[in-house]
Legacy VTK file of the C-alpha trace (Angstrom):
# vtk DataFile Version 3.0
C-alpha trace
ASCII
DATASET POLYDATA
POINTS 90 float
-16.514 -72.183 -74.816
-17.626 -75.849 -74.410
-17.348 -75.931 -70.806
-19.461 -72.654 -70.475
-22.145 -74.369 -72.485
-21.926 -77.404 -69.951
-22.197 -75.057 -67.015
-25.222 -73.441 -68.609
-26.979 -76.826 -69.241
-26.155 -77.930 -65.628
-27.703 -74.721 -64.243
-30.549 -75.014 -66.481
-31.273 -78.609 -65.367
-30.864 -77.834 -61.694
-33.364 -74.824 -61.930
-35.856 -76.988 -63.789
-35.490 -79.870 -61.191
-35.877 -77.393 -58.281
-38.661 -75.457 -59.874
-41.406 -77.259 -58.228
-39.874 -77.171 -54.672
-41.728 -74.923 -52.254
-40.074 -73.154 -49.292
-43.171 -73.502 -47.013
-44.361 -76.632 -45.029
-43.648 -79.893 -46.608
-45.944 -83.068 -46.559
-44.459 -84.367 -43.312
-45.502 -81.062 -41.603
-49.097 -81.436 -42.738
-49.130 -85.089 -41.818
-47.879 -84.284 -38.343
-50.615 -81.308 -37.946
-53.337 -83.847 -38.965
-52.023 -86.377 -36.571
-52.049 -83.729 -33.769
-55.469 -82.515 -34.611
-56.844 -86.231 -34.596
-55.224 -86.758 -31.094
-57.028 -83.743 -29.849
-60.509 -84.951 -30.805
-62.430 -86.820 -28.028
-65.086 -89.286 -29.387
-68.510 -89.087 -28.066
-69.652 -92.486 -29.346
-68.214 -95.628 -30.167
-68.837 -94.917 -33.745
-66.661 -91.845 -33.461
-64.154 -93.547 -31.748
-63.779 -96.306 -34.609
-63.762 -93.650 -37.139
-60.850 -91.854 -35.233
-59.146 -95.101 -34.920
-59.367 -95.585 -38.734
-58.304 -92.160 -39.548
-55.248 -92.421 -37.123
-54.288 -95.640 -38.940
-54.485 -93.937 -42.330
-52.411 -91.221 -41.183
-49.806 -93.697 -40.272
-49.927 -95.301 -43.635
-49.687 -91.930 -45.356
-46.612 -91.019 -43.297
-45.025 -94.363 -44.360
-45.942 -93.822 -48.080
-44.565 -90.081 -47.909
-41.114 -91.537 -46.413
-41.096 -94.184 -49.152
-41.631 -91.542 -51.861
-38.789 -89.288 -50.307
-36.449 -92.290 -50.473
-37.430 -92.877 -54.076
-36.891 -89.185 -54.904
-33.524 -89.267 -53.319
-32.540 -92.551 -55.240
-33.580 -90.918 -58.558
-31.907 -87.798 -57.856
-28.622 -89.702 -57.178
-29.153 -91.469 -60.512
-29.705 -88.357 -62.263
-26.524 -86.869 -60.798
-24.635 -90.010 -61.677
-25.834 -89.851 -65.216
-25.023 -86.139 -65.677
-21.521 -86.865 -64.282
-21.100 -89.670 -66.739
-22.256 -87.646 -69.670
-19.611 -84.800 -68.520
-16.944 -87.222 -68.450
-17.331 -88.327 -72.202
LINES 1 91
90 0 1 2 3 4 5 6 7 8 9 10 11 12 13 14 15 16 17 18 19 20 21 22 23 24 25 26 27 28 29 30 31 32 33 34 35 36 37 38 39 40 41 42 43 44 45 46 47 48 49 50 51 52 53 54 55 56 57 58 59 60 61 62 63 64 65 66 67 68 69 70 71 72 73 74 75 76 77 78 79 80 81 82 83 84 85 86 87 88 89
């Protein structure tokens, strides 16, 4: 009976951790789409060209930040898994 409770607890934790995940497009898809839209815009003035340049640079920064967040999430998920395994062993 004790192991059934552990299984139930593990299933509950997995459900809660995966609850916010959406099967639709992820952040990287949105960033890629925005980058493609910006590439397709042809500036009509120097002012517009500068603004597009700034927007492209900001998209690059957002892409870097999203990558770092993904890495951090993966690290935290691994730590949670290790803690759960450690807890189960006790």
